[in-house]
C-alpha positions in Angstrom: -86.4 -166.8 -60.7 -88.0 -169.5 -58.6 -86.0 -172.3 -56.7 -87.0 -175.5 -54.8 -86.7 -174.9 -51.1 -85.5 -178.5 -50.6 -83.0 -179.2 -53.4 -82.5 -175.6 -54.6 -83.2 -176.6 -58.3 -84.3 -173.7 -60.5 -88.0 -174.1 -61.4 -88.6 -170.9 -63.5 -86.9 -167.7 -64.9 -88.8 -164.6 -66.3 -87.2 -161.2 -67.5 -89.1 -158.1 -66.2 -88.6 -154.4 -67.0 -87.5 -151.6 -64.4 -88.9 -148.1 -65.1 -86.4 -145.3 -65.9 -85.6 -143.1 -62.9 -86.6 -139.4 -62.7 -83.8 -136.7 -62.9 -82.6 -135.4 -59.4 -82.7 -131.6 -59.4 -79.6 -129.9 -58.0 -79.4 -126.4 -56.5 -79.7 -123.5 -59.0 -76.4 -121.9 -60.1 -75.6 -118.5 -61.6 -73.9 -118.3 -65.0 -73.1 -115.6 -67.6 -73.4 -112.8 -64.9 -73.3 -109.2 -66.2 -72.8 -106.9 -63.2 -75.1 -103.9 -62.6 -73.8 -100.4 -62.4 -75.3 -97.1 -61.3 -76.0 -96.4 -65.0 -77.3 -99.8 -66.3 -79.0 -102.9 -64.9 -77.2 -106.3 -65.0 -78.4 -109.9 -65.6 -77.5 -113.6 -65.0 -78.7 -117.1 -66.1 -80.2 -119.2 -63.3 -79.4 -122.9 -64.4 -80.5 -126.2 -62.8 -78.6 -129.5 -63.5 -79.4 -133.2 -62.6 -77.1 -134.2 -59.7 -76.8 -137.7 -61.1 -76.3 -137.4 -64.9 -75.5 -133.6 -64.9 -77.9 -132.9 -67.7 -79.1 -129.3 -67.9 -82.8 -129.3 -66.8 -83.6 -125.6 -66.9 -82.1 -122.1 -67.7 -83.8 -118.8 -66.9 -82.3 -115.3 -67.5 -82.8 -113.0 -64.5 -82.2 -109.3 -64.1 -79.9 -107.5 -61.6 -81.3 -104.1 -60.5 -79.3 -101.0 -61.4 -77.2 -99.8 -58.5 -77.8 -96.5 -56.6 -75.3 -93.7 -57.0 -72.6 -93.4 -54.3 -72.5 -89.7 -53.2 -69.0 -88.3 -52.5 -68.1 -85.5 -50.1 -69.5 -82.1 -51.1 -67.0 -79.8 -52.9 -67.0 -76.0 -53.3 -67.1 -74.5 -56.8 -67.5 -71.0 -58.3 -66.6 -69.3 -55.0 -67.0 -65.5 -54.8 -65.1 -64.2 -51.7 -66.9 -62.0 -49.2 -65.6 -58.5 -48.3 -66.5 -56.0 -45.6 -68.8 -54.4 -48.1 -70.5 -57.3 -49.8 -71.4 -61.0 -48.9 -69.9 -63.8 -51.0 -71.2 -67.2 -52.3 -70.2 -70.7 -53.5 -71.8 -73.7 -55.1 -71.8 -76.9 -52.9 -71.7 -79.8 -55.4 -72.0 -83.6 -54.8 -70.8 -86.2 -57.4 -71.2 -89.9 -57.6 -67.8 -91.5 -56.6 -68.4 -94.4 -59.1 -69.6 -92.7 -62.3 -68.8 -89.1 -61.4 -72.3 -87.9 -62.4 -73.3 -84.6 -60.7 -76.0 -85.5 -58.1 -76.7 -82.1 -56.6 -75.7 -78.4 -56.7 -76.7 -75.8 -54.1 -75.6 -72.2 -54.0 -74.7 -71.1 -50.4 -73.9 -67.6 -49.1 -70.7 -66.4 -47.4 -71.3 -63.8 -44.7 -70.1 -60.3 -45.2 -66.7 -59.8 -43.3 -66.4 -57.4 -40.4 -64.3 -54.2 -40.9 -60.6 -54.4 -39.9 -59.8 -51.4 -37.7 -56.5 -49.8 -38.3 -54.3 -47.8 -35.9 -55.8 -44.5 -34.7 -54.6 -41.4 -36.6 -54.7 -37.7 -35.5 -56.6 -35.1 -37.6 -57.7 -31.5 -37.2 -55.1 -30.8 -34.5 -55.1 -27.5 -32.6 -51.9 -27.1 -30.6 -52.0 -26.2 -26.8 -50.3 -23.1 -25.4 -49.4 -22.1 -21.9 -52.7 -20.1 -21.9 -55.1 -22.7 -23.3 -55.7 -26.4 -24.0 -55.5 -27.8 -27.5 -57.4 -30.6 -29.3 -57.3 -33.2 -32.1 -59.6 -35.8 -33.7 -58.6 -39.4 -33.1 -59.9 -41.3 -36.2 -60.0 -45.1 -37.0 -60.4 -46.4 -40.6 -61.0 -49.9 -42.0 -57.7 -51.2 -43.4 -59.6 -53.2 -46.1 -62.1 -50.8 -47.5 -60.9 -47.4 -46.0 -64.3 -46.6 -44.5 -64.2 -44.4 -41.4 -65.2 -46.5 -38.4 -64.8 -44.1 -35.4 -64.0 -40.4 -34.7 -63.4 -39.0 -31.2 -62.2 -35.5 -30.2 -59.4 -35.5 -27.6 -58.0 -32.8 -25.4 -54.3 -31.6 -25.3 -53.2 -30.4 -21.9 -52.2 -26.8 -21.5 -48.4 -26.3 -21.7 -46.4 -25.9 -18.4 -44.0 -23.1 -17.3 -40.4 -23.3 -18.6 -38.1 -25.7 -16.8 -35.7 -23.8 -14.4 -32.9 -25.0 -12.0 -32.8 -22.6 -9.2 -29.9 -24.1 -7.2 -27.5 -27.0 -6.6 -25.8 -26.8 -3.1 -23.8 -29.1 -0.8 -24.6 -29.4 2.9 -21.0 -28.3 3.8 -18.4 -26.1 2.3 -15.4 -28.1 3.7 -15.0 -31.7 5.0 -12.5 -34.3 6.0 -11.8 -37.3 3.9 -14.2 -40.1 5.0 -17.1 -37.7 5.8 -20.2 -37.9 3.7 -21.2 -34.9 1.6 -24.8 -34.4 0.2 -25.7 -32.1 -2.7 -29.4 -31.0 -3.2 -30.8 -29.7 -6.5 -33.9 -27.5 -6.7 -35.8 -27.1 -10.0 -39.3 -26.0 -11.1 -41.5 -25.7 -14.2 -41.5 -28.1 -17.1 -43.8 -31.1 -17.4 -43.9 -33.5 -14.4 -42.3 -35.7 -13.4 -38.8 -34.1 -13.2 -35.8 -36.3 -13.3 -32.2 -35.6 -12.1 -28.9 -36.8 -13.5 -25.7 -36.1 -11.4 -22.0 -36.0 -12.4 -19.3 -35.8 -9.7 -16.0 -34.0 -10.4 -12.8 -34.0 -8.4 -10.4 -31.2 -9.2 -12.2 -30.7 -12.5 -12.0 -34.4 -13.6 -15.2 -36.5 -13.9 -15.2 -39.1 -11.1 -18.6 -40.8 -11.4 -22.2 -40.2 -12.3 -25.7 -41.4 -11.4 -28.5 -42.1 -13.9 -31.7 -40.1 -14.2 -34.1 -40.6 -11.3 -36.7 -38.6 -9.5 -34.4 -38.2 -6.4 -33.0 -34.7 -6.3 -30.1 -35.4 -3.8 -26.7 -36.9 -4.4 -24.4 -38.2 -1.6 -20.7 -39.2 -1.7 -18.0 -39.9 0.9 -14.6 -38.8 -0.5 -11.6 -40.9 0.5 -9.0 -38.4 -0.7 -8.5 -34.6 -0.3 -9.4 -32.3 -3.2 -12.1 -30.0 -4.5 -15.4 -31.7 -5.3 -18.2 -30.3 -7.5 -21.4 -31.8 -8.8 -23.2 -30.9 -12.1 -26.9 -31.7 -12.2 -29.0 -32.3 -15.4 -32.8 -31.9 -15.0 -35.2 -33.1 -17.6 -39.0 -33.1 -17.7 -41.6 -35.5 -19.2 -41.2 -33.7 -22.6 -37.4 -34.3 -22.6 -36.7 -30.6 -22.0 -33.2 -30.5 -20.3 -31.3 -27.9 -18.1 -28.1 -28.2 -16.2 -26.2 -26.3 -13.5 -22.8 -26.7 -11.7 -22.4 -26.5 -7.9 -19.8 -24.6 -5.9 -16.8 -26.6 -4.8 -16.4 -28.4 -1.5 -12.8 -28.6 -0.1 -11.9 -31.9 1.4 -8.8 -32.3 3.5 -7.1 -35.5 4.8 -7.3 -36.4 8.5 -5.1 -39.4 9.1 -7.0 -42.0 11.2 -5.4 -44.4 13.7 -4.1 -47.7 12.3 -5.5 -50.9 13.8 -2.5 -53.2 14.3 -4.3 -56.1 16.1 -8.0 -56.9 15.7 -10.0 -58.4 18.6 -10.7 -62.1 18.1 -13.8 -64.3 18.9 -14.0 -65.7 22.4 -15.7 -68.9 23.5 -16.2 -69.4 27.2 -18.7 -71.1 29.5 -21.3 -69.0 31.4 -19.7 -67.4 34.5 -16.2 -67.3 33.0 -14.5 -64.1 31.8 -13.6 -63.3 28.2 -11.2 -60.5 27.2 -11.3 -58.6 23.9 -8.1 -56.7 23.0 -7.3 -54.1 20.2 -3.9 -52.7 19.4 -3.7 -49.4 17.4 -1.1 -46.8 16.3 -1.5 -43.0 16.3 -1.2 -39.8 18.3 -3.4 -39.1 21.4 -5.5 -42.3 21.1 -8.7 -42.8 23.0 -10.8 -46.0 23.0 -14.5 -46.8 23.3 -15.7 -50.4 23.2 -19.2 -51.0 21.7 -21.5 -54.1 21.6 -24.3 -55.2 19.4 -27.1 -57.6 20.3 -28.5 -57.9 16.7 -25.5 -59.1 14.6 -24.2 -55.6 14.0 -27.4 -53.8 12.9 -27.2 -51.5 16.0 -24.2 -50.6 18.2 -24.1 -49.3 21.8 -21.2 -47.8 23.8 -20.2 -49.9 26.8 -20.0 -47.5 29.8 -16.5 -47.4 31.3 -15.0 -49.6 28.5 -12.3 -47.1 27.4 -9.1 -49.2 27.5 -7.4 -51.3 24.8 -8.7 -54.4 26.5 -12.3 -55.0 27.6 -13.1 -57.9 29.9 -16.7 -59.3 30.2 -18.1 -61.9 32.6 -20.1 -64.2 30.3 -23.8 -64.9 30.8 -25.9 -67.3 28.8 -27.9 -64.3 27.4 -24.7 -62.8 25.9 -24.3 -65.7 23.4 -23.8 -64.2 19.9 -23.0 -60.6 21.1 -20.5 -58.7 18.9 -17.8 -56.4 20.3 -15.7 -53.8 18.6 -13.6 -50.8 19.5 -13.7 -47.2 18.1 -10.2 -45.7 18.3 -9.9 -41.9 17.9 -6.8 -39.7 17.6 -6.1 -36.1 18.6 -7.1 -34.9 15.1 -10.6 -36.3 15.5 -10.0 -39.1 13.0 -11.2 -42.5 14.0 -10.8 -46.1 13.1 -13.2 -48.9 14.0 -11.9 -52.4 14.7 -13.5 -55.6 13.2 -16.3 -57.1 15.3 -15.5 -60.2 17.4 -18.1 -62.6 18.7 -18.7 -63.9 22.2 -19.7 -67.5 22.1 -21.2 -69.0 25.3 -20.4 -72.7 25.4 -23.4 -74.5 27.0 -23.1 -77.6 29.2 -24.2 -80.8 27.6 -27.9 -81.7 27.9 -28.9 -85.3 28.5 -31.5 -86.3 25.9 -31.8 -90.0 26.7 -31.2 -91.6 30.1 -29.8 -95.2 30.4 -32.4 -97.7 31.6 -32.2 -100.7 33.9 -31.0 -103.9 32.3 -31.6 -107.6 33.2 -29.3 -110.3 31.9 -28.4 -113.8 32.7 -24.9 -114.6 33.8 -22.7 -114.8 30.7 -25.0 -112.6 28.6 -24.3 -109.1 27.5 -26.2 -106.0 28.7 -25.9 -102.5 27.0 -26.5 -99.2 28.7 -27.0 -96.2 26.3 -27.1 -92.4 26.8 -27.7 -89.6 24.4 -26.7 -85.9 24.9 -26.7 -82.7 22.9 -23.9 -80.2 22.8 -20.5 -79.4 21.1 -17.3 -81.3 21.7 -18.8 -84.0 23.9 -16.8 -86.7 25.7 -18.2 -89.6 27.6 -17.0 -91.6 30.6 -19.1 -94.4 32.1 -18.9 -95.0 35.8 -20.0 -97.8 38.1 -20.9 -98.1 41.8 -21.0 -101.3 43.8 -22.2 -99.6 47.0 -25.6 -98.3 45.9 -24.2 -95.0 44.6 -22.1 -94.0 47.6 -19.0 -93.9 45.5 -18.4 -94.0 41.7 -15.5 -95.3 39.7 -14.5 -94.7 36.1 -14.8 -97.7 33.8 -11.6 -98.0 31.8 -12.1 -97.7 28.1 -15.9 -97.0 28.4 -15.8 -93.6 26.6 -18.6 -93.8 24.0 -22.3 -93.1 24.3 -23.0 -96.8 24.9 -21.4 -99.3 27.3 -21.7 -103.1 27.0 -21.0 -105.4 30.0 -20.9 -109.2 30.1 -23.0 -110.1 33.2 -21.5 -111.9 36.1 -23.2 -113.1 39.2 -21.1 -110.7 41.3 -22.4 -107.7 39.2 -26.0 -108.2 40.4 -27.3 -104.8 41.7 -24.4 -102.8 40.3 -25.3 -99.2 39.2 -24.0 -97.5 36.0 -24.1 -93.8 34.9 -22.4 -91.7 32.3 -20.5 -88.5 32.8 -20.8 -86.2 29.7 -18.3 -83.3 29.4 -17.4 -80.4 27.1 -15.8 -76.9 27.6 -19.1 -75.7 29.2 -18.9 -78.2 32.0 -20.0 -81.8 32.9 -23.4 -83.4 33.5 -24.3 -86.9 34.7 -27.0 -89.2 33.5 -29.4 -90.9 35.9 -28.2 -94.2 37.3 -29.3 -97.5 35.9 -29.2 -100.9 37.6 -27.9 -104.2 36.3 -29.9 -107.2 37.5 -28.1 -110.6 36.9 -30.2 -113.7 36.9 -29.2 -117.4 36.8 -28.9 -118.6 33.2 -31.9 -120.8 32.3 -32.2 -122.8 29.1 -34.9 -121.5 26.8 -38.3 -123.3 26.9 -40.7 -123.3 23.9 -44.2 -122.1 25.1 -45.9 -121.8 21.7 -45.0 -124.0 18.8 -45.3 -122.9 15.2 -48.2 -124.1 13.1 -48.4 -125.8 9.7 -49.4 -123.5 6.9 -51.2 -124.0 3.5 -51.0 -121.3 0.8 -50.8 -120.8 -2.9 -47.6 -119.8 -4.8 -47.0 -116.1 -4.5 -48.8 -115.7 -1.2 -47.0 -115.0 2.1 -47.2 -117.1 5.3 -45.7 -116.7 8.7 -44.4 -119.2 11.3 -44.2 -117.9 14.9 -42.6 -119.4 18.0 -42.8 -118.2 21.6 -40.2 -119.1 24.2 -39.2 -118.1 27.8 -35.7 -117.3 28.9 -33.3 -114.4 28.9 -31.0 -113.2 26.1 -32.8 -115.3 23.6 -31.6 -115.6 20.0 -33.6 -117.1 17.2 -32.6 -118.9 14.0 -35.2 -120.3 11.7 -34.3 -123.4 9.7 -35.9 -125.3 6.8 -35.7 -128.8 5.4 -36.5 -129.8 1.8 -35.9 -133.5 2.4 -38.5 -134.2 5.1 -36.2 -133.5 8.0 -33.1 -135.4 6.9 -31.0 -132.2 6.7 -31.7 -128.7 8.0 -30.4 -125.3 6.6 -30.4 -122.0 8.4 -32.5 -119.3 6.7 -30.3 -116.3 6.3 -31.5 -113.2 8.1 -34.4 -115.0 9.8 -33.4 -114.3 13.4 -36.6 -113.2 15.1 -39.5 -115.1 16.7 -41.5 -114.9 13.4 -40.3 -116.1 10.0 -42.3 -115.0 6.9 -42.1 -116.9 3.6 -43.2 -115.9 0.1 -44.5 -119.2 -1.2 -43.1 -120.9 -4.3 -44.5 -124.0 -5.9 -41.2 -125.8 -5.2 -41.6 -125.2 -1.4 -44.4 -127.8 -1.3 -43.7 -130.1 1.7 -40.8 -128.0 3.2 -40.5 -128.4 6.9 -39.7 -125.4 9.2 -38.4 -125.2 12.8 -36.8 -122.5 15.0 -33.6 -122.9 16.9 -33.8 -120.8 20.2 -30.5 -120.2 22.0 -29.2 -118.4 25.0 -26.1 -118.7 27.2 -27.6 -121.7 29.0 -28.3 -123.9 26.0 -30.4 -124.5 22.8 -33.9 -125.9 22.1 -35.7 -126.6 18.8 -39.3 -125.9 18.1 -41.5 -128.7 16.6 -41.1 -129.0 12.9 -44.2 -127.9 10.8 -45.0 -128.4 7.2 -45.7 -125.8 4.4 -48.3 -127.2 1.9 -48.6 -125.3 -1.4 -52.0 -125.4 -3.0 -52.6 -125.4 -6.7 -49.7 -127.9 -7.4 -49.7 -131.7 -7.7 -48.8 -133.8 -4.7 -45.2 -134.3 -3.6 -43.9 -137.5 -2.0 -42.0 -136.6 1.2 -41.4 -140.1 2.7 -41.4 -143.3 0.6 -42.8 -146.7 1.9 -40.1 -149.0 3.3 -39.5 -152.7 2.6 -41.1 -155.0 5.3 -40.2 -158.5 6.5 -42.8 -160.6 8.4 -43.6 -164.2 9.2 -46.8 -165.7 7.7 -49.8 -164.5 9.7 -48.1 -161.4 11.0 -49.3 -157.9 10.0 -47.1 -155.2 8.5 -47.9 -151.7 7.5 -46.6 -149.7 4.5 -46.7 -145.9 4.9 -46.3 -142.9 2.6 -46.0 -139.2 3.5 -47.0 -136.7 0.8 -47.7 -132.9 0.7 -50.5 -131.3 -1.2 -54.1 -130.1 -1.1 -57.1 -132.4 -1.7 -55.1 -135.6 -2.0 -56.4 -139.1 -2.4 -54.5 -142.4 -1.9 -54.7 -145.7 -3.7 -52.3 -148.6 -2.8 -51.3 -151.0 -5.5 -49.4 -154.3 -5.6 -47.3 -156.1 -8.2 -46.5 -159.8 -8.3 -44.1 -159.5 -11.3 -41.4 -157.2 -10.0 -43.2 -154.0 -10.9 -44.1 -154.9 -14.5 -47.8 -154.7 -13.8 -49.7 -153.1 -10.9 -53.2 -153.7 -9.5 -55.3 -151.5 -7.2 -55.9 -152.9 -3.7 -59.6 -152.6 -2.9 -60.3 -150.4 0.1 -56.6 -149.4 0.5 -57.3 -145.6 0.2 -55.3 -143.9 3.0 -51.7 -142.9 3.6 -51.0 -146.3 5.1 -51.8 -149.9 4.2 -51.7 -152.9 6.5 -51.4 -156.4 5.1 -51.5 -159.8 6.9 -48.5 -161.8 5.5 -49.0 -165.1 3.7 -46.3 -167.3 2.3 -47.6 -166.6 -1.2 -47.1 -162.8 -0.7 -43.3 -163.2 -0.5 -41.6 -160.8 -3.0 -44.8 -158.8 -3.7 -44.2 -155.0 -4.2 -46.4 -152.3 -2.8 -46.7 -148.7 -3.8 -49.1 -145.8 -3.3 -50.7 -143.6 -6.0 -51.3 -140.1 -4.7 -53.3 -137.6 -6.7 -55.2 -134.3 -6.5 -56.8 -132.0 -9.1 -53.4 -130.9 -10.2 -51.8 -134.2 -11.0 -50.7 -137.7 -9.9 -47.5 -139.0 -8.3 -46.3 -142.6 -7.5 -44.4 -143.7 -4.5 -41.4 -146.1 -5.0 -42.2 -149.8 -4.6 -41.6 -151.5 -1.2 -41.1 -155.3 -1.0 -42.8 -157.6 1.4 -40.5 -160.5 2.4 -42.3 -163.4 4.1 -40.1 -165.9 5.9 
């Protein structure tokens, strides 16, 4: 169509043809797929359609290659077991795990087994005699096939002479009750070693026995009168046995003295005397005191100690000696008392001396001593004349003595008397110096710390003065209130940092009898957390033309500041260009009356906003 460019009237109209579009080929797709197996190939149709009208444009049948077999694990078939005479074999066969067709078969050998030796047996034995050795064949056969594996000729020792007991005799023919009797057996012949078994009889009745051993003697101490005999059995290595009975030993009863009162342990100090006493009953008694230096292993007669009581002057080297008395009657029978111990009580030994003490008037000073020994008692003493005379301190009877310093005590000496049954010893003297009480003075202030949560930081203070006591305090509200930190009573306070501690203040209270001082307060800043406002900006009032300053205090790491103002009561806020520090100073104008100011504090962990502070201009 053609139109006039001025009036837009149609001038001409002609109908013209538009050629038909070509099909638009899509991506080939697979249809009618027949899967391949390891026995047959497969196929599929590759078809192309127009992506606009979806008409089928082409179809081609394509093959899918036959799959390979999938070999399974080899299996054993037709196995012939091996023996110790012949090797064996088996077929190692592999099948396809899909179609189960046999893929391979290999015959493999099984090694011939070793022979299994049995227990040795004896063959062709020629017995030994007392005149000549014997022999036998020691043969080993396979327990599986019966084949002879080894044959060795062994010798049999020539037989020994017959076993004979020549005698069994006691060392006495008569004895008193309480005396030891020893019987000795003599035997020969037989196969070594010979062993002896003893049975003891009293008046024909079996009393006791001792099992077989190679010891040919038997000892017994009879407690009662009677006739005692021993029968001995002797056997050799071939279990040949013989026995013989001894002659009788007549035992009579000698009545020993009777101990009525035993000596008792004695504990005395060195240089003191100790008396041991025994009381006995009997006819014609005699006494002999004995002592032992090795806990009773050996005893020695004490020359001249032949009375019921023995008195000894104690020496330190006698500690642990034992004493006993042998009491004998006219019939020769004796009784021995129980042992009694001599215990030497040592004096105490001072292990730790008291040391000089300095304290301000009104403060406490403690003197301490340590001593070793048994049954110790303590008594502290003081001297106000440089040690010329000493006086017991009433009630001061322990290893430590604490005194509250007074000006009049300056230069006084103290010592401790330590006592037990062994005697008394004195510690060295120690001086008390009393100074005028001076209020503490802080010489080193604690320093602010920055750390991440989980880390530890320490605050340390140093102060001069005597009798100082420390108490660390913290404030979580920027110093408005302070709280004592339980257990933190030394010059250093260590904190395990938590995120919530950001901005906490710490200070140390130092006290003595003269007064109290506080260290400067320092801040803990926690890294890795967003800022925390510690002190909000305050409302300001100024006349037009005057300058006022709004301030904010925040805690955090890597902080930036941006002051903002609002003219609509805080509904909307605007950044103040160039106001990027912790304080912002403004020159008041009448039009600024009622404007709010706040500070935006941020770091990499987050942003916080101060409260709004109002400027009143009037």
